[in-house]
Backbone atoms as SQL, in Angstrom:
CREATE TABLE atoms (id INTEGER PRIMARY KEY, chain TEXT, resi INTEGER, resn TEXT, atom TEXT, x REAL, y REAL, z REAL);
INSERT INTO atoms VALUES
  (1, 'A', 1, 'MET', 'N', -16.422, 64.135, -37.225),
  (2, 'A', 1, 'MET', 'CA', -15.034, 64.367, -36.900),
  (3, 'A', 1, 'MET', 'C', -14.229, 63.105, -37.205),
  (4, 'A', 2, 'ASP', 'N', -13.155, 63.258, -37.943),
  (5, 'A', 2, 'ASP', 'CA', -12.295, 62.129, -38.285),
  (6, 'A', 2, 'ASP', 'C', -11.383, 61.788, -37.120),
  (7, 'A', 3, 'SER', 'N', -11.161, 60.500, -36.936),
  (8, 'A', 3, 'SER', 'CA', -10.232, 60.089, -35.889),
  (9, 'A', 3, 'SER', 'C', -8.825, 60.033, -36.473),
  (10, 'A', 4, 'PRO', 'N', -7.820, 60.267, -35.645),
  (11, 'A', 4, 'PRO', 'CA', -6.444, 60.251, -36.146),
  (12, 'A', 4, 'PRO', 'C', -6.040, 58.841, -36.587),
  (13, 'A', 5, 'ILE', 'N', -5.178, 58.784, -37.562),
  (14, 'A', 5, 'ILE', 'CA', -4.689, 57.504, -38.067),
  (15, 'A', 5, 'ILE', 'C', -3.535, 57.039, -37.186),
  (16, 'A', 6, 'ASP', 'N', -3.606, 55.807, -36.760),
  (17, 'A', 6, 'ASP', 'CA', -2.523, 55.202, -35.995),
  (18, 'A', 6, 'ASP', 'C', -1.532, 54.636, -37.011),
  (19, 'A', 7, 'VAL', 'N', -0.485, 55.382, -37.289),
  (20, 'A', 7, 'VAL', 'CA', 0.472, 55.032, -38.331),
  (21, 'A', 7, 'VAL', 'C', 1.153, 53.698, -38.043),
  (22, 'A', 8, 'ASP', 'N', 1.497, 53.448, -36.806),
  (23, 'A', 8, 'ASP', 'CA', 2.148, 52.182, -36.461),
  (24, 'A', 8, 'ASP', 'C', 1.217, 51.003, -36.714),
  (25, 'A', 9, 'ARG', 'N', -0.033, 51.152, -36.329),
  (26, 'A', 9, 'ARG', 'CA', -1.002, 50.070, -36.548),
  (27, 'A', 9, 'ARG', 'C', -1.223, 49.848, -38.038),
  (28, 'A', 10, 'LEU', 'N', -1.328, 50.917, -38.791),
  (29, 'A', 10, 'LEU', 'CA', -1.507, 50.819, -40.233),
  (30, 'A', 10, 'LEU', 'C', -0.323, 50.084, -40.867),
  (31, 'A', 11, 'ALA', 'N', 0.881, 50.386, -40.438),
  (32, 'A', 11, 'ALA', 'CA', 2.070, 49.718, -40.974),
  (33, 'A', 11, 'ALA', 'C', 2.045, 48.228, -40.654),
  (34, 'A', 12, 'ARG', 'N', 1.622, 47.864, -39.446),
  (35, 'A', 12, 'ARG', 'CA', 1.535, 46.438, -39.072),
  (36, 'A', 12, 'ARG', 'C', 0.509, 45.713, -39.928),
  (37, 'A', 13, 'VAL', 'N', -0.627, 46.343, -40.142),
  (38, 'A', 13, 'VAL', 'CA', -1.678, 45.726, -40.955),
  (39, 'A', 13, 'VAL', 'C', -1.201, 45.568, -42.402),
  (40, 'A', 14, 'GLU', 'N', -0.538, 46.573, -42.932),
  (41, 'A', 14, 'GLU', 'CA', -0.019, 46.481, -44.299),
  (42, 'A', 14, 'GLU', 'C', 1.000, 45.352, -44.423),
  (43, 'A', 15, 'THR', 'N', 1.837, 45.177, -43.408),
  (44, 'A', 15, 'THR', 'CA', 2.813, 44.088, -43.407),
  (45, 'A', 15, 'THR', 'C', 2.111, 42.741, -43.361),
  (46, 'A', 16, 'GLU', 'N', 1.089, 42.629, -42.531),
  (47, 'A', 16, 'GLU', 'CA', 0.335, 41.378, -42.435),
  (48, 'A', 16, 'GLU', 'C', -0.347, 41.041, -43.757),
  (49, 'A', 17, 'VAL', 'N', -0.923, 42.030, -44.407),
  (50, 'A', 17, 'VAL', 'CA', -1.578, 41.804, -45.700),
  (51, 'A', 17, 'VAL', 'C', -0.550, 41.343, -46.732),
  (52, 'A', 18, 'ALA', 'N', 0.610, 41.980, -46.759),
  (53, 'A', 18, 'ALA', 'CA', 1.667, 41.580, -47.696),
  (54, 'A', 18, 'ALA', 'C', 2.118, 40.147, -47.420),
  (55, 'A', 19, 'ASP', 'N', 2.228, 39.766, -46.149),
  (56, 'A', 19, 'ASP', 'CA', 2.614, 38.397, -45.793),
  (57, 'A', 19, 'ASP', 'C', 1.580, 37.387, -46.270),
  (58, 'A', 20, 'VAL', 'N', 0.311, 37.710, -46.108),
  (59, 'A', 20, 'VAL', 'CA', -0.759, 36.812, -46.556),
  (60, 'A', 20, 'VAL', 'C', -0.744, 36.705, -48.081),
  (61, 'A', 21, 'GLU', 'N', -0.576, 37.829, -48.765),
  (62, 'A', 21, 'GLU', 'CA', -0.520, 37.799, -50.229),
  (63, 'A', 21, 'GLU', 'C', 0.661, 36.962, -50.711),
  (64, 'A', 22, 'ARG', 'N', 1.800, 37.069, -50.036),
  (65, 'A', 22, 'ARG', 'CA', 2.981, 36.280, -50.386),
  (66, 'A', 22, 'ARG', 'C', 2.700, 34.796, -50.182),
  (67, 'A', 23, 'ALA', 'N', 2.046, 34.445, -49.083),
  (68, 'A', 23, 'ALA', 'CA', 1.713, 33.041, -48.814),
  (69, 'A', 23, 'ALA', 'C', 0.749, 32.507, -49.871),
  (70, 'A', 24, 'LEU', 'N', -0.233, 33.298, -50.261),
  (71, 'A', 24, 'LEU', 'CA', -1.175, 32.875, -51.299),
  (72, 'A', 24, 'LEU', 'C', -0.474, 32.691, -52.641),
  (73, 'A', 25, 'SER', 'N', 0.458, 33.560, -52.940),
  (74, 'A', 25, 'SER', 'CA', 1.232, 33.434, -54.174),
  (75, 'A', 25, 'SER', 'C', 2.058, 32.153, -54.165),
  (76, 'A', 26, 'ARG', 'N', 2.686, 31.858, -53.032),
  (77, 'A', 26, 'ARG', 'CA', 3.471, 30.627, -52.911),
  (78, 'A', 26, 'ARG', 'C', 2.564, 29.408, -53.038),
  (79, 'A', 27, 'LEU', 'N', 1.352, 29.505, -52.531),
  (80, 'A', 27, 'LEU', 'CA', 0.390, 28.411, -52.661),
  (81, 'A', 27, 'LEU', 'C', 0.064, 28.179, -54.137),
  (82, 'A', 28, 'ASP', 'N', -0.186, 29.262, -54.868),
  (83, 'A', 28, 'ASP', 'CA', -0.469, 29.161, -56.304),
  (84, 'A', 28, 'ASP', 'C', 0.708, 28.570, -57.078),
  (85, 'A', 29, 'GLN', 'N', 1.936, 28.902, -56.660),
  (86, 'A', 29, 'GLN', 'CA', 3.140, 28.433, -57.345),
  (87, 'A', 29, 'GLN', 'C', 3.538, 27.019, -56.938),
  (88, 'A', 30, 'GLY', 'N', 2.907, 26.509, -55.900),
  (89, 'A', 30, 'GLY', 'CA', 3.241, 25.170, -55.425),
  (90, 'A', 30, 'GLY', 'C', 4.427, 25.117, -54.483),
  (91, 'A', 31, 'SER', 'N', 4.893, 26.268, -54.020),
  (92, 'A', 31, 'SER', 'CA', 6.051, 26.282, -53.121),
  (93, 'A', 31, 'SER', 'C', 5.669, 26.537, -51.662),
  (94, 'A', 32, 'TYR', 'N', 4.367, 26.701, -51.396),
  (95, 'A', 32, 'TYR', 'CA', 3.931, 26.913, -50.016),
  (96, 'A', 32, 'TYR', 'C', 4.231, 25.664, -49.203),
  (97, 'A', 33, 'GLY', 'N', 4.762, 25.855, -48.013),
  (98, 'A', 33, 'GLY', 'CA', 5.060, 24.726, -47.138),
  (99, 'A', 33, 'GLY', 'C', 6.501, 24.286, -47.206),
  (100, 'A', 34, 'SER', 'N', 7.296, 24.979, -48.013),
  (101, 'A', 34, 'SER', 'CA', 8.724, 24.674, -48.047),
  (102, 'A', 34, 'SER', 'C', 9.508, 25.936, -47.685),
  (103, 'A', 35, 'CYS', 'N', 10.664, 25.725, -47.094),
  (104, 'A', 35, 'CYS', 'CA', 11.513, 26.827, -46.644),
  (105, 'A', 35, 'CYS', 'C', 12.035, 27.609, -47.850),
  (106, 'A', 36, 'GLU', 'N', 11.913, 28.923, -47.817),
  (107, 'A', 36, 'GLU', 'CA', 12.422, 29.757, -48.902),
  (108, 'A', 36, 'GLU', 'C', 13.942, 29.745, -48.959),
  (109, 'A', 37, 'ALA', 'N', 14.604, 29.449, -47.852),
  (110, 'A', 37, 'ALA', 'CA', 16.061, 29.481, -47.806),
  (111, 'A', 37, 'ALA', 'C', 16.694, 28.178, -48.287),
  (112, 'A', 38, 'CYS', 'N', 16.132, 27.039, -47.850),
  (113, 'A', 38, 'CYS', 'CA', 16.787, 25.764, -48.170),
  (114, 'A', 38, 'CYS', 'C', 15.893, 24.769, -48.896),
  (115, 'A', 39, 'GLY', 'N', 14.595, 25.053, -48.977),
  (116, 'A', 39, 'GLY', 'CA', 13.684, 24.194, -49.712),
  (117, 'A', 39, 'GLY', 'C', 13.132, 23.007, -48.951),
  (118, 'A', 40, 'THR', 'N', 13.561, 22.813, -47.707),
  (119, 'A', 40, 'THR', 'CA', 13.031, 21.682, -46.948),
  (120, 'A', 40, 'THR', 'C', 11.570, 21.927, -46.587),
  (121, 'A', 41, 'GLU', 'N', 10.846, 20.842, -46.386),
  (122, 'A', 41, 'GLU', 'CA', 9.433, 20.939, -46.033),
  (123, 'A', 41, 'GLU', 'C', 9.292, 21.496, -44.620),
  (124, 'A', 42, 'LEU', 'N', 8.389, 22.459, -44.471),
  (125, 'A', 42, 'LEU', 'CA', 8.148, 23.050, -43.157),
  (126, 'A', 42, 'LEU', 'C', 7.321, 22.097, -42.305),
  (127, 'A', 43, 'GLU', 'N', 7.559, 22.145, -41.008),
  (128, 'A', 43, 'GLU', 'CA', 6.844, 21.293, -40.068),
  (129, 'A', 43, 'GLU', 'C', 5.373, 21.699, -40.018),
  (130, 'A', 44, 'ASP', 'N', 4.490, 20.695, -39.960),
  (131, 'A', 44, 'ASP', 'CA', 3.051, 20.966, -39.900),
  (132, 'A', 44, 'ASP', 'C', 2.703, 21.857, -38.717),
  (133, 'A', 45, 'GLU', 'N', 3.351, 21.615, -37.578),
  (134, 'A', 45, 'GLU', 'CA', 3.070, 22.414, -36.380),
  (135, 'A', 45, 'GLU', 'C', 3.434, 23.875, -36.613),
  (136, 'A', 46, 'ARG', 'N', 4.548, 24.101, -37.302),
  (137, 'A', 46, 'ARG', 'CA', 5.006, 25.463, -37.580),
  (138, 'A', 46, 'ARG', 'C', 4.002, 26.178, -38.494),
  (139, 'A', 47, 'LEU', 'N', 3.529, 25.482, -39.526),
  (140, 'A', 47, 'LEU', 'CA', 2.550, 26.072, -40.439),
  (141, 'A', 47, 'LEU', 'C', 1.212, 26.304, -39.748),
  (142, 'A', 48, 'ALA', 'N', 0.813, 25.385, -38.881),
  (143, 'A', 48, 'ALA', 'CA', -0.456, 25.536, -38.166),
  (144, 'A', 48, 'ALA', 'C', -0.412, 26.740, -37.231),
  (145, 'A', 49, 'GLU', 'N', 0.741, 26.948, -36.609),
  (146, 'A', 49, 'GLU', 'CA', 0.899, 28.063, -35.673),
  (147, 'A', 49, 'GLU', 'C', 0.984, 29.400, -36.405),
  (148, 'A', 50, 'THR', 'N', 1.737, 29.414, -37.514),
  (149, 'A', 50, 'THR', 'CA', 1.959, 30.640, -38.271),
  (150, 'A', 50, 'THR', 'C', 1.871, 30.324, -39.762),
  (151, 'A', 51, 'PRO', 'N', 0.680, 30.369, -40.339),
  (152, 'A', 51, 'PRO', 'CA', 0.510, 29.975, -41.740),
  (153, 'A', 51, 'PRO', 'C', 1.305, 30.803, -42.750),
  (154, 'A', 52, 'ILE', 'N', 1.763, 31.988, -42.352),
  (155, 'A', 52, 'ILE', 'CA', 2.516, 32.827, -43.282),
  (156, 'A', 52, 'ILE', 'C', 4.022, 32.625, -43.164),
  (157, 'A', 53, 'VAL', 'N', 4.441, 31.653, -42.336),
  (158, 'A', 53, 'VAL', 'CA', 5.866, 31.411, -42.138),
  (159, 'A', 53, 'VAL', 'C', 6.526, 31.064, -43.472),
  (160, 'A', 54, 'ARG', 'N', 7.761, 31.564, -43.674),
  (161, 'A', 54, 'ARG', 'CA', 8.448, 31.371, -44.949),
  (162, 'A', 54, 'ARG', 'C', 9.708, 30.532, -44.836),
  (163, 'A', 55, 'THR', 'N', 10.175, 30.322, -43.611),
  (164, 'A', 55, 'THR', 'CA', 11.421, 29.579, -43.442),
  (165, 'A', 55, 'THR', 'C', 11.300, 28.538, -42.338),
  (166, 'A', 56, 'CYS', 'N', 12.170, 27.544, -42.408),
  (167, 'A', 56, 'CYS', 'CA', 12.211, 26.506, -41.384),
  (168, 'A', 56, 'CYS', 'C', 12.862, 27.064, -40.118),
  (169, 'A', 57, 'GLY', 'N', 12.850, 26.276, -39.065),
  (170, 'A', 57, 'GLY', 'CA', 13.421, 26.714, -37.797),
  (171, 'A', 57, 'GLY', 'C', 14.895, 27.069, -37.890),
  (172, 'A', 58, 'ALA', 'N', 15.625, 26.371, -38.749),
  (173, 'A', 58, 'ALA', 'CA', 17.058, 26.637, -38.900),
  (174, 'A', 58, 'ALA', 'C', 17.329, 27.979, -39.569),
  (175, 'A', 59, 'HIS', 'N', 16.375, 28.491, -40.326),
  (176, 'A', 59, 'HIS', 'CA', 16.579, 29.740, -41.067),
  (177, 'A', 59, 'HIS', 'C', 15.695, 30.890, -40.593),
  (178, 'A', 60, 'SER', 'N', 15.057, 30.717, -39.444),
  (179, 'A', 60, 'SER', 'CA', 14.187, 31.800, -38.957),
  (180, 'A', 60, 'SER', 'C', 14.958, 32.838, -38.196);
């Protein structure tokens, strides 16, 4: 018997995978660790807490 699909959970997982893929792409391009909005370097603490973060505190 198949179990029902939790659509909300599936959507969250798909979003998380897309975020990780985006972070890996930025790493390959050399832009990982800088804010996508203003280009400033992201704080080490911010990256350690949320490695997929894309913007600095001013632009979050």
